Phi, psi and omega in degrees: 000144181301130176250129179269117183257319180213155177204140181209153173290127185258318181196154174238125188224151169243318180251159184299329181291349179264356179296153175301139185282318182293120181279133172206162184303142179231142172241124182253156181233125181240154178168172179297159184307321187251025185276344177096036180297313182298317178298322178296314180298314177302320181295313181293323181279354183058043176238146181291307186213046175290306174279121187284120177271142184252141176285340179253110178301146178089007183276333179285104183246016183235167171263123180252123182259127178244126178276125184241130178054023179061006183223002170205171182232148164261139181235119180266109181278155181300139178290149181239167169086016179276124194297323189275015182259145184294157180301320179302316181294317178301316178299320183294324176298316178302317178297317181298315180294315183297319178300317179297311181298325181289320193260342192272098181292336184275359181287120182266324186198150173239122176264132175264129175260130174232165179271122185298337185279344185233153174295137178305146180278173176298326178293325175297317180300314181299314180297319181294319177298321176301310181303314179293322180297331179276003173089017179270164187293318181098043174289141180235127174263116177270091188286168177066033184294341178286350183277350175230164181283152181303329179299339181265357184301315185300315181294319178299318178299320181297317180296314180297314181299316181297312184294320182272354179072038180268122179276327184256102185290350177289354176278351182257128181238107170300138184219136178236127177283342182288311182244008179056036177302129180075009180303314183298320178297314182297316179295324177297316178298315180299322179297315178301317181299315183288335180278351183298000000 
């Protein structure tokens, strides 16, 4: 299983010329503004606040690159779908994400984060279709799993799978930052991804 030894903020980018120059494998995370991507990244890296969580959803408008173990990166993509943001701004986030997906040869996998308590939104569906169109596996982290009882996980997974069109439910991982439920499984998948 993947062991996290060190992690640091490597770069903050909006345009491709601001991406880190040294190529190494990257795993990116996409999801709605308030789904808890930064909290998830902090949890996996075992850091309190390396990935900056925002009190205002929709505030992360950049791609944040984190150097992990000096040999791969986690990439936090801008959150999408925050209602009070102008259409121009929403479009620019889409452009930022698309440019990254198009240009980054070192990108190994994109994980989509959704909220386990709610049916994925149309933007989640769109993002998931994008991820698959770029040839990625389509792993889904069903975040905030501590907010519902374990007995409801199966049904929540069924709802997520149906909305996103996922045939293989083993691609969905309920995840809790509170008790790190499924952390070992997620790290195992990440190790497989990086070894490809």
